[in-house]
C-alpha positions as CSV (number, residue, x, y, z in Angstrom):
1,X,1.9,1.8,-28.2
2,X,0.3,2.2,-24.8
3,X,-2.6,2.8,-22.3
4,X,-5.0,4.9,-24.9
5,X,-8.0,5.2,-22.9
6,X,-9.4,4.2,-19.1
7,X,-13.1,4.0,-17.9
8,X,-14.1,4.3,-14.0
9,X,-17.4,2.2,-14.2
10,X,-20.0,0.3,-11.8
11,X,-20.8,-3.6,-11.4
12,X,-24.6,-3.8,-10.7
13,X,-25.8,-6.8,-11.8
14,X,-29.2,-5.5,-11.9
15,X,-28.3,-3.4,-15.1
16,X,-28.3,-6.9,-16.9
17,X,-31.5,-7.3,-18.4
18,X,-31.7,-11.0,-17.7
19,X,-30.9,-10.3,-14.1
20,X,-32.8,-7.0,-13.5
21,X,-36.1,-8.2,-15.7
22,X,-37.2,-4.6,-15.9
23,X,-35.7,-3.5,-12.7
24,X,-32.6,-2.1,-14.4
25,X,-34.7,0.9,-15.9
26,X,-34.3,2.0,-12.4
27,X,-30.6,2.9,-13.4
28,X,-31.3,3.6,-16.6
29,X,-29.0,6.7,-16.7
30,X,-26.3,4.6,-15.9
31,X,-27.2,2.2,-18.5
32,X,-26.6,5.0,-21.1
33,X,-23.7,5.9,-20.0
34,X,-22.2,2.1,-19.9
35,X,-23.2,2.2,-23.6
36,X,-21.1,5.0,-24.5
37,X,-18.3,3.8,-22.6
38,X,-18.6,0.7,-25.0
39,X,-18.8,2.7,-27.8
40,X,-15.4,4.6,-26.7
41,X,-13.6,1.5,-26.3
42,X,-14.9,-0.1,-29.6
43,X,-13.8,3.3,-31.3
44,X,-10.2,2.9,-29.4
45,X,-9.6,-0.5,-31.1
46,X,-7.6,-2.0,-27.7
47,X,-5.4,-5.2,-28.3
48,X,-5.8,-6.0,-24.3
49,X,-8.5,-4.9,-22.1
50,X,-6.8,-4.7,-18.1
51,X,-9.6,-4.7,-15.7
52,X,-9.2,-4.0,-12.1
53,X,-12.2,-5.7,-10.0
54,X,-13.0,-5.7,-6.3
55,X,-14.3,-9.1,-6.6
56,X,-11.7,-10.9,-8.3
57,X,-9.3,-12.7,-6.1
58,X,-7.8,-10.4,-3.1
59,X,-5.3,-10.8,-0.5
60,X,-4.0,-8.9,1.8
61,X,-0.8,-8.4,1.4
62,X,-0.4,-9.2,-2.5
63,X,-1.8,-8.2,-6.0
64,X,-3.5,-11.0,-7.8
65,X,-3.7,-11.5,-11.6
66,X,-5.3,-14.2,-13.1
67,X,-3.4,-17.0,-14.6
68,X,-3.7,-19.2,-17.8
69,X,-4.6,-18.5,-21.3
70,X,-8.3,-17.7,-20.8
71,X,-11.2,-18.3,-18.3
72,X,-15.3,-18.7,-18.7
73,X,-17.8,-17.0,-16.3
74,X,-21.6,-16.7,-16.2
75,X,-24.4,-14.8,-14.0
76,X,-25.8,-18.2,-12.7
77,X,-25.5,-17.1,-9.2
78,X,-27.5,-13.8,-10.4
79,X,-30.3,-16.3,-12.0
80,X,-29.0,-15.9,-15.2
81,X,-27.0,-18.7,-16.3
82,X,-27.6,-18.4,-19.9
83,X,-25.4,-15.4,-20.2
84,X,-21.9,-16.6,-20.5
85,X,-18.6,-15.4,-21.2
86,X,-15.7,-17.0,-22.5
87,X,-12.2,-14.4,-22.5
88,X,-8.8,-15.1,-23.6
89,X,-5.9,-13.7,-21.5
90,X,-2.8,-11.7,-22.8
91,X,-0.9,-13.7,-21.4
92,X,2.4,-12.0,-23.0
93,X,1.3,-8.9,-21.0
94,X,0.6,-11.0,-17.8
95,X,4.1,-12.3,-17.8
96,X,5.6,-8.8,-18.2
97,X,3.4,-7.3,-15.6
98,X,4.9,-10.2,-13.2
99,X,8.5,-9.8,-14.3
100,X,8.3,-6.1,-13.8
101,X,7.2,-6.6,-10.0
102,X,9.5,-9.2,-9.6
103,X,12.2,-7.0,-10.1
104,X,11.1,-3.9,-8.0
105,X,10.2,-6.6,-5.3
106,X,6.4,-5.9,-5.6
107,X,4.0,-8.4,-4.1
108,X,2.4,-9.3,-7.5
109,X,1.9,-12.1,-9.4
110,X,-0.3,-15.0,-11.1
111,X,-0.2,-17.5,-7.6
112,X,-2.8,-18.5,-5.8
113,X,-5.7,-17.9,-7.9
114,X,-8.9,-18.8,-5.5
115,X,-11.7,-19.3,-8.4
116,X,-11.0,-19.3,-12.2
117,X,-14.6,-18.4,-13.1
118,X,-14.8,-14.5,-14.4
119,X,-16.6,-12.5,-10.9
120,X,-19.4,-9.9,-11.4
121,X,-17.1,-7.0,-11.4
122,X,-15.4,-8.3,-14.4
123,X,-18.3,-9.7,-16.5
124,X,-20.8,-6.5,-16.1
125,X,-18.1,-4.5,-17.9
126,X,-17.5,-6.9,-20.5
127,X,-21.3,-7.2,-21.5
128,X,-21.5,-3.9,-22.3
129,X,-18.4,-3.8,-24.3
130,X,-18.5,-7.3,-26.1
131,X,-21.8,-5.7,-27.5
132,X,-19.9,-3.4,-29.3
133,X,-16.4,-4.7,-29.8
134,X,-15.1,-8.4,-30.0
135,X,-11.7,-7.7,-30.3
136,X,-8.7,-7.8,-27.9
137,X,-8.1,-10.2,-24.9
138,X,-8.0,-9.5,-21.2
139,X,-6.1,-9.2,-17.9
140,X,-7.9,-9.2,-15.1
141,X,-6.4,-8.1,-12.1
142,X,-7.6,-8.1,-8.1
143,X,-6.9,-5.7,-5.4
144,X,-5.3,-5.9,-2.1
145,X,-5.6,-4.5,1.5
146,X,-2.5,-2.8,0.9
147,X,-2.3,1.3,1.0
148,X,-3.5,3.1,-1.8
149,X,0.2,4.4,-2.4
150,X,0.8,0.6,-3.3
151,X,-2.2,0.6,-5.9
152,X,-0.8,3.4,-7.2
153,X,2.6,1.6,-7.6
154,X,0.8,-1.1,-9.0
155,X,-0.9,1.0,-12.0
156,X,2.9,2.4,-12.9
157,X,4.1,-1.4,-12.8
158,X,1.5,-2.3,-15.2
159,X,1.9,0.6,-17.5
160,X,5.6,0.2,-17.6
161,X,4.4,-3.3,-18.9
162,X,1.9,-2.0,-21.3
163,X,4.6,0.0,-22.7
164,X,7.5,-2.2,-22.8
165,X,5.2,-4.5,-25.0
166,X,4.2,-1.6,-27.2
167,X,0.5,-3.0,-26.6
168,X,-2.7,-0.9,-27.5
169,X,-4.9,-1.2,-23.9
170,X,-7.4,0.2,-22.4
171,X,-7.9,0.0,-18.5
172,X,-11.4,-0.8,-17.2
173,X,-11.5,0.3,-13.4
174,X,-14.3,-1.5,-11.9
175,X,-16.2,-0.2,-8.5
176,X,-19.1,0.8,-7.1
177,X,-19.1,3.9,-4.8
178,X,-20.9,4.2,-1.3
179,X,-22.9,1.4,-0.3
180,X,-24.7,3.4,2.6
181,X,-26.6,6.1,0.6
182,X,-30.0,5.4,1.5
183,X,-32.1,4.1,4.5
184,X,-33.9,1.6,2.3
185,X,-30.4,0.5,0.3
186,X,-29.5,-3.1,1.2
187,X,-27.0,-1.7,3.5
188,X,-28.6,1.3,5.6
189,X,-27.6,4.6,5.5
190,X,-24.1,6.5,6.8
191,X,-23.1,10.0,6.8
192,X,-19.9,9.3,5.3
193,X,-21.7,7.7,1.9
194,X,-23.1,10.9,-0.1
195,X,-20.2,12.3,1.3
196,X,-17.7,9.6,-0.3
197,X,-19.6,9.9,-3.2
198,X,-20.1,13.4,-4.1
199,X,-16.3,13.6,-3.5
200,X,-14.9,10.8,-5.4
201,X,-16.9,11.9,-8.5
202,X,-15.6,15.4,-8.0
203,X,-12.0,14.0,-8.0
204,X,-12.7,12.0,-11.3
205,X,-14.3,14.5,-13.2
206,X,-11.0,16.2,-12.8
207,X,-9.0,13.8,-13.1
208,X,-7.3,15.3,-9.7
209,X,-6.0,11.9,-8.9
210,X,-3.4,13.0,-6.8
211,X,-6.8,13.4,-4.3
212,X,-7.2,10.0,-4.0
213,X,-4.9,9.4,-1.7
214,X,-6.8,12.3,1.0
215,X,-9.3,9.9,1.3
216,X,-8.8,8.1,4.9
217,X,-9.1,4.5,5.5
218,X,-11.7,4.9,8.3
219,X,-14.1,7.4,6.1
220,X,-13.7,4.9,3.3
221,X,-14.9,2.1,5.3
222,X,-17.6,3.7,7.2
223,X,-18.7,4.8,3.3
224,X,-18.7,1.4,2.5
225,X,-17.1,2.4,-0.5
226,X,-16.1,-0.9,-2.9
227,X,-14.0,0.7,-5.9
228,X,-11.3,3.1,-4.8
229,X,-8.7,0.8,-4.8
230,X,-9.5,-0.1,-8.2
231,X,-9.6,3.6,-9.2
232,X,-6.1,4.0,-7.5
233,X,-4.8,1.5,-9.5
234,X,-6.4,2.8,-12.7
235,X,-4.5,6.3,-12.0
236,X,-1.5,4.5,-11.4
237,X,-1.3,3.3,-15.1
238,X,-2.4,6.9,-16.3
239,X,0.8,8.3,-14.0
240,X,2.7,11.1,-15.8
241,X,-0.1,11.3,-18.8
242,X,-2.3,14.3,-19.7
243,X,-5.8,12.6,-19.8
244,X,-9.3,14.6,-20.6
245,X,-11.8,13.3,-18.5
246,X,-15.5,13.3,-18.5
247,X,-18.1,12.8,-16.0
248,X,-20.8,10.7,-18.0
249,X,-23.5,9.6,-15.2
250,X,-23.5,9.2,-11.0
251,X,-26.9,7.7,-9.5
252,X,-27.5,6.6,-6.0
253,X,-31.0,5.5,-6.5
254,X,-30.9,1.8,-5.2
255,X,-29.0,3.1,-2.1
256,X,-25.3,2.3,-3.9
257,X,-23.4,4.7,-5.8
258,X,-22.9,4.2,-9.5
259,X,-20.5,6.6,-10.8
260,X,-19.0,6.0,-14.4
261,X,-16.1,8.9,-15.8
262,X,-13.9,8.3,-18.9
263,X,-10.2,9.1,-19.6
264,X,-8.6,9.6,-22.8
265,X,-5.2,9.7,-22.6
266,X,-2.6,12.2,-24.1
267,X,1.0,13.2,-24.0
268,X,3.2,12.7,-21.2
269,X,2.7,15.3,-18.6
270,X,5.4,15.6,-15.9
271,X,3.3,17.6,-13.6
272,X,0.8,14.7,-13.7
273,X,3.2,12.2,-11.3
274,X,0.8,12.0,-8.9
275,X,2.5,9.5,-6.1
276,X,5.9,11.4,-6.7
277,X,3.7,14.7,-5.7
278,X,2.0,13.2,-2.7
279,X,5.5,12.0,-1.3
280,X,6.8,15.7,-2.2
281,X,4.0,17.0,-0.2
282,X,4.1,14.6,2.7
283,X,7.9,15.2,3.1
284,X,7.2,19.0,3.5
285,X,4.7,18.2,6.0
286,X,6.6,15.8,8.1
287,X,9.7,18.4,7.7
288,X,7.6,20.7,9.2
289,X,6.7,18.1,12.1
290,X,10.3,18.0,12.5
291,X,11.1,21.5,12.7
292,X,8.6,21.0,16.1
293,X,10.7,18.2,17.4
294,X,13.9,19.8,16.5
295,X,12.4,23.0,19.4
296,X,13.7,20.2,22.0
297,X,17.7,19.8,22.1
298,X,18.3,16.4,21.0
299,X,19.9,16.2,17.6
300,X,19.9,12.3,18.0
301,X,16.3,11.8,17.4
302,X,16.1,14.3,14.9
303,X,18.8,12.3,12.8
304,X,16.5,8.9,13.0
305,X,13.3,10.6,12.1
306,X,15.3,12.5,9.4
307,X,16.8,9.1,8.2
308,X,13.4,7.1,8.1
309,X,11.6,9.9,6.6
310,X,14.4,9.9,3.7
311,X,15.1,6.4,3.2
312,X,10.9,5.5,2.7
313,X,10.4,8.5,0.6
314,X,13.2,8.6,-1.7
315,X,15.0,5.4,-0.8
316,X,18.1,7.7,-0.1
317,X,20.5,7.4,2.8
318,X,21.2,10.9,4.0
319,X,24.5,12.4,4.4
320,X,25.6,13.4,8.0
321,X,23.6,16.9,8.4
322,X,25.0,19.9,9.6
323,X,23.2,20.1,13.0
324,X,25.2,16.7,14.4
325,X,27.1,17.6,17.2
326,X,30.8,17.3,17.8
327,X,30.3,14.4,20.5
328,X,28.2,12.7,17.7
329,X,31.0,12.9,14.8
330,X,33.5,12.1,17.6
331,X,32.4,9.5,19.4
332,X,31.9,5.7,18.4
333,X,29.3,3.5,19.9
334,X,26.7,0.8,19.6
335,X,23.2,2.3,19.1
336,X,19.5,1.3,18.8
337,X,16.9,2.8,16.7
338,X,13.6,1.9,18.2
339,X,10.4,2.8,16.4
340,X,6.6,2.7,17.8
341,X,3.0,3.1,16.0
342,X,0.3,4.1,18.0
343,X,2.0,2.7,20.8
344,X,3.3,-0.6,19.5
345,X,6.8,-1.1,18.8
346,X,7.2,-1.0,14.6
347,X,10.7,-1.8,14.3
348,X,13.8,-1.9,16.3
349,X,17.3,-2.5,14.7
350,X,20.8,-1.7,16.8
351,X,24.5,-2.4,17.3
352,X,25.8,-3.7,20.5
353,X,29.5,-2.4,19.1
354,X,30.1,0.4,16.8
355,X,30.4,-0.9,13.5
356,X,31.0,2.6,11.7
357,X,33.0,5.8,12.6
358,X,31.1,7.8,15.0
359,X,27.3,7.0,16.6
360,X,26.5,9.8,14.0
361,X,26.6,7.1,11.0
362,X,25.7,4.1,13.5
363,X,22.5,6.0,13.9
364,X,21.7,6.6,10.3
365,X,22.6,2.9,9.0
366,X,20.1,1.6,12.2
367,X,17.6,3.8,11.7
368,X,17.2,2.5,8.1
369,X,17.3,-1.1,8.9
370,X,14.8,-0.5,11.8
371,X,12.4,1.1,9.5
372,X,12.9,-1.4,6.4
373,X,14.9,-4.5,7.7
374,X,13.5,-5.9,11.0
375,X,12.3,-9.3,10.4
376,X,9.0,-8.9,12.8
377,X,7.9,-6.3,10.8
378,X,6.8,-5.5,7.2
379,X,9.1,-2.3,6.0
380,X,7.1,0.9,7.2
381,X,5.1,2.9,4.5
382,X,5.1,6.5,3.4
383,X,1.6,6.7,4.9
384,X,2.8,5.6,8.4
385,X,5.4,8.1,9.0
386,X,3.1,11.1,10.2
387,X,2.2,8.1,12.9
388,X,5.9,6.9,14.0
389,X,7.5,7.8,17.8
390,X,11.2,7.3,17.3
391,X,13.6,6.8,20.0
392,X,17.5,6.4,20.4
393,X,19.4,4.4,22.7
394,X,23.2,4.9,22.7
395,X,24.6,1.8,24.1
396,X,27.9,2.3,26.9
397,X,30.5,-0.2,26.7
398,X,29.3,-4.0,27.9
399,X,30.6,-5.2,31.5
400,X,31.1,-9.0,32.0
401,X,29.0,-9.7,35.5
402,X,29.0,-13.6,37.2
403,X,25.3,-13.2,37.8
404,X,21.9,-11.5,37.8
405,X,22.2,-10.5,41.1
406,X,24.4,-7.2,39.1
407,X,21.5,-6.3,36.9
408,X,19.0,-3.6,37.4
409,X,16.1,-4.4,34.9
410,X,15.7,-0.4,35.2
411,X,19.5,1.0,34.7
412,X,21.0,-1.8,33.1
413,X,20.3,-3.7,29.3
414,X,21.8,-7.3,29.6
415,X,23.3,-9.7,26.8
416,X,23.2,-13.3,27.1
417,X,25.5,-15.4,25.2
418,X,26.1,-18.8,24.4
419,X,29.0,-19.7,22.2
420,X,28.4,-18.1,18.6
421,X,24.6,-17.5,19.8
422,X,23.7,-13.6,21.8
423,X,20.7,-12.1,22.9
424,X,20.1,-8.4,23.6
425,X,17.5,-6.4,25.6
426,X,17.4,-2.8,26.1
427,X,16.6,-1.6,29.8
428,X,13.5,0.1,31.3
429,X,11.2,-1.7,28.6
430,X,7.4,-1.4,29.2
431,X,6.0,-5.0,30.8
432,X,9.8,-6.0,31.5
433,X,9.7,-5.8,35.5
434,X,12.5,-8.2,36.7
435,X,15.8,-9.1,36.0
436,X,14.5,-12.5,35.6
437,X,12.0,-11.6,32.9
438,X,14.7,-9.5,31.2
439,X,17.2,-12.8,31.1
440,X,14.8,-14.7,29.9
441,X,13.8,-12.7,26.8
442,X,17.3,-11.8,26.0
443,X,17.9,-15.8,25.7
444,X,15.1,-16.4,23.5
445,X,15.8,-13.8,21.3
446,X,19.5,-15.4,21.1
447,X,17.8,-19.0,20.5
448,X,19.6,-19.9,23.8
449,X,17.9,-22.3,25.6
450,X,18.0,-23.0,29.8
451,X,20.2,-25.9,29.2
452,X,23.1,-24.3,27.7
453,X,25.9,-22.2,29.7
454,X,25.5,-18.6,29.3
455,X,28.0,-15.3,29.6
456,X,26.1,-12.3,31.1
457,X,27.1,-8.7,30.6
458,X,25.7,-5.5,31.3
459,X,25.3,-2.0,29.5
460,X,24.0,1.2,30.1
461,X,22.4,3.4,27.8
462,X,21.8,7.1,27.2
463,X,17.9,7.1,25.6
464,X,17.1,9.8,23.9
465,X,13.2,10.3,23.1
């Protein structure tokens, strides 16, 4: 079996009669659509109901999956403590999701649950579903502050886990739309609010999930949307699968957007692998930008840029391209690749002495390391590629010196050694104005203290920017 359906739904507590106490009639259109969703879930008879909720445990850099065999919850904080839930978790599917995530080194799992109680983003959909369908255990999943591409990837992991266990499952993507649709609403009005609602309803009504990546973070923040990341996880759960999409309702009468769409799955469809397609489009765009860079005669920068793009998008180390110069193929030298984003360092890795056959291969190896293995930073994500600036420093052979008087902070880099410890700093760095600062930073990088005997070396670089 597999994921047989998915549903985009809101979670206004007002819609529960014991909470709304008549106020729910204001969003009666949403209620009618919600009941249709419950009917469809009952017809599909899932073994597992997977719910993604913005109000479950959420971390900046980690996707939380609720652990344990069951959880309880109620609407007590909304004045309706009599409306209660007891839901069993599909522990086997949770374990499988966690196992696949671990194998892919993906940040998701059951650690760190802040509150075991079910949240209202989970309970509102369940209130409708359980009136029509009592079967199936649940899996409750939180969102993160990671990029949209990572949310989609997590959906792919969920899909893989469902397929591996042969579960018959549905996905409930719980999330309101913009919270800034009306001046009288609880969050006021922003012009981006109605635009977000119109755009997200259009995208989801067509199941055009690749377009979910086109929603810029700043735009979503100004619109004060709630469920976008939830919808992206759902889209990842449906990756490579044909779906029949239906828009059931959209309301904005409370100042908050409530949208409901349904997605019934069909056959496999390779044309609907949207993350792969997004990466392909992004690579083409970056290649066009690369062509602009290549109008400047610097194959060193071109090689470093192409290395990073290829590895981040495809996980592939490029072969040495035809455009590299004879010099790059014949010279062996240490090289540093420095990556900046919006003027700030994003990664820098290099070699003091050559470790490969030529400087071209040195740049390829160090470009990959700078983008993915600098311990000071998280690996660069695909969504960052268009914002990067990349420099390459090719190092001359180090020369022994007897004192800092032989240094020049603009001309020479410095290597400070003490036994097996060694620290290096490149020349002409912003914020490093004296040789004393240069040496002190190099010592700090090498873990060398002031009371240790040191050896000083200097080197020149050819900088390609």
